[in-house]
N, C-alpha and C positions, 0 to 999 in steps of 0.2 A: 135426855131421851134417849127412848129405848126404843127403837122401830121395829115390827118385826114384819119383814118382807113378806110381799103377797103373792102368792104364787099364780092368783086369779089375773094379776096386771104383767106377770113375768118380772116380776125386778131382783134384778141381781144388781147392785152397785158397786160402782167403779171407785176406790180411792184411793190408785196409785198416782201421786201427783209428778211425777215426771210423766206416764205416761198420758195423762192427760193434756198436760202441758204439749208434747210433744202433738197431741192432736189437734187443738189449736194452733199450733205453730204453723203444722202441712194443709191447713182449711183455710188460711189466709182469709182471717174475719176482721182483720184489723181495721177502724173504722166503718166496719159495715154492720148492714143489718141483721141481725139473726136471728133466726127461730128453733129452738130447743122443744124437743119430743119429749117428755118424762123426763125433768131435772132431780126427779127422789131428792136425795138429801140435800141437790145442790153443788155437788164436788165440781163437775164440769162448769155450773151454772155460772159461780163467783167467777172464776177465770174468765169468761167469755166478756160477763158484765164490764171484767175493769179493759178489755179490748175492745169489743162492738163498741157502733154508734147505740145501736137501741138493741133491747134484748127481749121478744116475746117467748114467754115458755111456756106449754102446754102440758100441764099434771091431772090424771085422771082420781087422784087418792091426796080427797083431802085431808088425810090424817096427817099427811109430809107437810102441812101446814107450817107448825113450828117450828123446822130447820129452811124453811125458805123465808119465811119472814122478815128474820135478822140481815139477809143477804138483800132484799127488799129495800129494806130501810137505808143501808149500805150503801146502794148503787139505785141515785135514782132512774135510769135511762133502761133499766129490767121489770118488765111486766110479767106478771105471773097470773093465767087462766085456768081454773080449775075447770077444762072440761077435756072432755074426749078428743083430743087433734082429729081422729078420722069422721067427725061428726062437725068439725069446726068451719066456721064459715070464714075463709080466708081472701072472699072479693075485696075486703078492705084494703088492704094490703099498700099501700102507696111505697113505690120507688122497689130497687129489687131486694131481695132474701139471700139469706144462704141458710142452710139448714148444718146444725152438728147437734149430734140427738145419738145417745146409745138405746137403741130400738128394742124395744121387746120381741125376743124371735116369731113367736106365735104371729104376729101383724105386721111380717117385714114386707110384705110385698103389697098388702093394699098401701101401707104408708108409701111406697117409693113408687104407686101408680098413682096417687093422690099428689106426690112431688109433681111428677112430671107433668100431671092435669093441670096448674097451676104456671103460668108465664112471667109471675114475678118471680118467684124461685128459681134460682140460675144454676145455684150447686147443691150440692149434700154431702156431708163427709157422716156415714154413718155405720156406727158398730154396728153388727150383725152377727148372725152363726156361721162360722170359718166355711163349713161345707155351702150354704147359700150363697157365701161370698166367691166362691171358685166357683159357681155354678153362672153369676153375672157376670164376671170376668171371661169365661171360659171363651178359648177359640174352636175354629172347628176341627173337628176330626180326633177331637178332648172327648174323653166318658161324659164331662159334667156341662157339655153344650145341649141348648136346650131351646125351645122358643122364645123363652124370657130373656137368654142372653141376647138374643137375636133381637127383640125388641126393645131391651135397655138400649142395646148398642147402637140401634138407629136413632134415637130419641140424643143418646147422649156420648159422649167420651167418658168410656168407665175403665177404673184402673185398682188395684188391692194396694193400699194407704201402707199398712202392717197387720201382721199377728198378735195375736194377743191370748193370751192363755191364762186357760181356767180359773188359777190362783188366785189371780188379781181380782177377783170379784169376791163381793160377799154378798147372800150364800154362793157357794161355789157352783156352780152349774156344770152338769154332764158334759158337755161339749165346748172345743175353744173357738173361742170369737177371731174376727176380723175387722178391719175399719175399710169400707169401701168408699170412693171417690167417685161423685158422678158431677160432671162437670157437662150440662145442658146446651146442644150445639145451640149458633150464634142464629142458624136460619134453618129452617125444615128443608130436609131431604127432598119431601114432596108435599102437593097440595093435598088437601083434608081426605077429597074425594079419593084418589088414590091412596093413603096412606090406608081407608080405611081397606082396601083390599089387597093392599101388602101385609096388613095384620093379619087379613083372614087365611091369608096362601101360608101366612109361618104358621098359626095354628094347624093348618089341615097338614098342612107338609110333616111336620112332630107327631100329628096323630098319635101316632104307633112307631115309636123309637126303631127298632125290630123290622120295619118293613120298606121295602125300597119306597120312592117318593113317588113313583108312579102307583102304587096300592092305595100311599093317603090320599091322594089326591084323586084317586078314582073314588075311593070312598066318602071323600070328602066336598066334590063338586059333581058325582054323579057323571062323569063323561066316560062312552068308551075308550078303554086302557089303548087301544091302536093310536085316538087321535092324541091323548096324551102322549105318549113315547114320541110320535110324529114333530110336536112342537116339542119335546124337549129335544132331540134329536137334530133337531132345522138351528136349536143355539149351542149345539157343539156340547151337549150334555147327555152323558152316557143314561143307556136304558134302566142300567139298575143303580144310579147311583141313590142314596142316603142323604136324608134333609140334614146329619151331622157333619158330613163334607162339603157343604155350601156355606160361603162367606157372606156377609151383608149384601157383597156389592153383587151376588149370586140371586140372594132372593131379591133384591129391586130390581131387575133384570126379568125374573121369573114372571113377578108379580104384576110387572108392565105387560107382559105376554097376558099374563090372565085378566088383563083389567077390559080386554075386548069382548069377556064374553058378558 
């Protein structure tokens, strides 16, 4: 079989057995229910099926069926669904699930938000573009820290599992990758109403990264700058502070203050 990788699906196949086994080992999926997004030719899929209780793999490219069918026949706990994961209905899931996937770069963010939205999905180990991984795990005052860093870290504990060099893929992509680990919090930090306020506040705060928090909040909330400065200084924040200097805890404090509006 000679499958031609399809650029429109962002296909880059990982074949390094040692790396695949390391990802599975550090994903802690032994005897767990697993979802794989984009199994491709099944290099990771077969290892997952050997260790997990159940594997549901979502593959958009039906031309990969000849590669996946022998693995399905070998592992009765594996189910392959030929559909777009972003369109898939996950409401039927019973029990907790853990996602392990080599994610197409161009849909990384929508996939992460879909995982965060489903309470049955507890963890995710995702191979993504290294640059994106660095942003998602970034700390305050680093160049990569942005609204997405804060929002993801609000929902989950996030850390980098490993870097992956581009030459380990076929075809070879233009950038290096990394595996990010997302472990969702057992309890939400805020109730649903306050969470909406928090997310809005974070997006306003980072609207233009080079601007001060006061200027971004002024544009976002259309409040007098004097009032914004007064509220910030009352909470011991300097009037010239920028969003990139604020920790998750700082955003929780400030969003609570703005929830009174």
